[in-house]
N, C-alpha and C positions, 0 to 999 in steps of 0.2 A: 777392778770393777768395773765391769760393762758399762758402756750410756747408752742409750738408746734414740732415735734419733724420733723427735716424731714425724710421724707422718700429717701430712695438711693434706686438709679435704679440698677437693677439686672446688676451685669458684665456681658460684651458681652462674649458668649463661646470662648476659645481659638482655633485655625485652629488647625487639627493633624498636626504634622510637616509629612512632604511628605517622604517616604526612600526613597533610589536610586534607586532601581528598582521599582520604581511608578514614580519617576522623569523618567526618561531613557523610562517608558514602555507611559506616557502623550506627550513626546516627541516626541514618532517615533508614536503615534496617531497622532501628527499636523501636522507632514510632509507628511505621507501614505494620509491622508485624505484633502490635498492640493488640490488647480485645475490642479496643473501642472502634482503633483499625477494620478491624476483620468484620464490624458487626456495619458500622458504616460500609464496605466493602458489597457484604451479604444484601443489605438491603437496596443499593445501585443494583446490583446484579438484578435481583427482582424484577424490580422499575424497568430495565429494561429488557426483560426477559417477556414479560407479559405481554405486550404488545402485539409480538412475534408471534406468543403459542396461540394469543388472540386469530390473527390472524390465518396463522397454519390449519387451526379448527375452522375460523369462514371458507375456508377452503373447501372442506371435505362436505361440507352443509348445503342439504338442498334447498332450491330457489327460493320457497316459498317457506320453510325456516326460517332462513336469513331477513326475509323478510318483513317476518312477525316478532321476531322475538330477537336478542343478542346471543354472542357466544356463549357467554358464561351460562346461559340454561343447556347448555350441552351436554352438562355433567349431571341433568337431574331428568334428561328424555334427549340419550343421543342417538343420531341418525347420521348415517355415512351415505356419499356418493360421490363419484365421479366425473360426475357428467361433467363438472366446473371445469378438471379438468382436459377432457375432451376436447368441448367446445375451447378450449381455449388454446390448447395444440395443433389441432389439426381444423376446429370448427375455422367459422370465417375472419377470426381474428390472426391464425397463422404462428402461431407463438415461436412453432417447428425450426421455418426456416427463420425468423428472426434473431433466435436466438442462437445459428449458426452467423446469421450477421453479426452478431454480438461478438463471438468467439473470431471472428476474420477481421473486425476492428482490432479488437484488444490486444490477442496476442504481436502483434507486429508494434503496435503502441507502447507496448513493452519492451519488447528486446531492443528496439531502432536507440533511444533513449538510453537507455542503460549502455549502450557496444558504444555509444560518441562519449558518453559521461566518463565512463573507466579511463579512454585515451589522453580526456581533458584533467581528470581528476591527477591519475598518475603523472600530466605533463607538468600540472602547479605544483605538485606535490614533488616530486623528485629533479624534478630538469630545468635549472637556474637559465634563464633568460632576459633582455631586457624587457622591464616594462609587469612581470610576471605578477607581483603585487598589485598593481593598480589595475590589471584585464581580470585579474579575479574577484576584487574587488567591486569592478561593472558586471562581470559575470552574475556575483550574489546580492547586486543591486535589482536587478533584472528581476525577482521576486516578484517586487513592487507592481508590478506594471499588472493595470487590470483585463483578464483576457477581452473584454470587453470592448478594449481600448484600440485592440487589433484585430477584430473581425472582418472591417470593412475594407483595411487595404491588405490583408493576407485574399480575401474574396476575389478582389478586383486583379490579383495576380494571378491566381487561378484559374480567373476567366479569361483572362489576356491570356495565359499558356494552354487551355482548352481542359485544365485537367475538374473544373467542377461537376461535383456529381458524381467524385468515382473514391474507391474509397484510396485513393493516394493524398486526396485534399487531408481526410480525417487523419491518416496517420502522421502526414508532414506536423500538421497542423496541434496535434498531443506531444509529437517529440518536442517541438518547440517551449511549448509551452510546462513539458515538463524537466529540459535540461539544466535553468535555471539550480533547481531543487538539488536533480541527481546527482550536478557535479560540485556542490558543495557539502552532499550527507558523505558520497566515495569522499573526497578529498580528506574530512575531518576523521575517519576510518581511518586513512592511508598511512596520517600524519601520525597514527598510533602504531604505527608498527614502528619496532625499533630499527633506526638507522643504520648499525651496528650489521643486522642482519642484509642488508640491500648494502651494505660498504664488503662484507665478508664476500656476498654474490660478485661485486666488482671485483676485488681481487683477485677472485676464481676467475674471471678472463669472463665474465656474463655482459654483455651486452643489454642495452634497456628494452629488447624484444624479450630474451631467456629470463629478466628478472621479473617484467611485469607477469608474463604469462606461469612460471615455476615457483616465483617466490610469493611473489604477492597475490595473485589471482585466485590459489589454493583459500588464502586470508580474509578474502574478503567476502567469503560466501556472508556470512548476517546481514552485513549489509546491503550485500546486489538483491538476496531477498526483502529484504526493507522495503528498500523501492520497489519494488518489482510488486508485492503487495499493494504497495502504497498508489501506486500507478495504475494498478490494476482494477482498485475499489472504484478510482477514482475515473477512471476512461471508461470503464464498463457501467458504470452511472451512469456517464454525460447523456445529456439531452441538447444542449446548448450549442456545442461543437458541428457534432453530428447534424443536429437542423439544420446549423448554416450553411456550412459547406459541401453536406450530402443532398441537403435540400428536401429531403423525409421519402426519396424514392424507395419503394418496395425493393428492387435488388443492393440497395445497400442501406435503407434502413435499419437501425438495432433496435432492441426489446421497449425502450426507454421514451423512444416514441411512438409506436404504437399502445403503449399505458398512458401518454399522454392523453392522445385520440382516444382511449377510452373513458378518461377522467372527463374527456370537453363534449362530446359527441357520442358517450353511447349510455344516454341515461339512465335508461329503460332496462341494460342489462350490464348496473353497477356491480353485483353480485361475483360477477365474472371478474373483478377487479383484485378478490383476494388470490382467486387462482393464476392468473398472471402477476402480479407484485409476488406472490411467494415463488416464482418460478424464477422471476427476475433476479430476486438475489439468495435462490440457491446456492449455485455457482461459489459469488461473490462470497456467501456465508464460508464456505466449506476450506473455502482459500484464505479466510482471513486465521479461520480455527486449526489446519494446518501449519502456516509459516508462523503461528503468533509471535513463537518467544524466540527469533528471526526478524520479528519489524521493531520488540522491543528493542534486544540488543542493539541494530542497527542505529537505530533513532538517539541512543541513548551514547553512541560512539564518538567522543572529542567531547562530548558535553560538558565536564567533569577535569578540571584542571588542577594541577598538585601546586 
């Protein structure tokens, strides 16, 4: 009589226990994807978009229509004109050259602090040296220093060095003001990279330069893009720094200086403000929408710990 050995079914795989950070992320996702949260987000988006839509419509309306009625009457009595943009870009306001000035100011003021902050963040994250933690805390604490406190001392230094009224003063000032946040943001992102990846590169004989450029830098795209968007919007919309250190000279003045002049001195031509304001916000809007996903990912890097 033969006996048959029963075949045991394989045990079902045990589910991996979620970490604290993963549980919090799952709970947050559930709350944010609920119908109530979606409805609130839609309402906020509509309320946020309506003023921009009104500004866009007003910028294309004739002067007489703007003076007589609100922008919402466009839907019952539509009328278009490009005269406002022609006057703003090529007329007495000369926004075309000021647009170029804003680009010349903004691009170096974004690239310089990113370059310096990347090097500093790598040193704080992966190079051990005496006083590293204390120095990082000091750099982080500089974020609470008001910009207004530094204006007079910096202006005195620039005047003594003969740099006042030039692009250099604006580039240096924006770079100084942006470095604490940039170092903090990039440092947090670097610390999220597994240490085993850096150790493996060291075992292969890679030095700090090779590790930085070939291992870490390709992984830092979200953080770099996040800070680039933040800094671009800050510098492009800045009035205080440009007006203080450049003095509002026509050859170095950005768009914001002329917009402030239009508000204060061109009361009779206030209808041009809509076209001028939309010219000023068009490029930042494109940059923000194009890099929005990197902006969110970079800001959230290192913010949740298990």
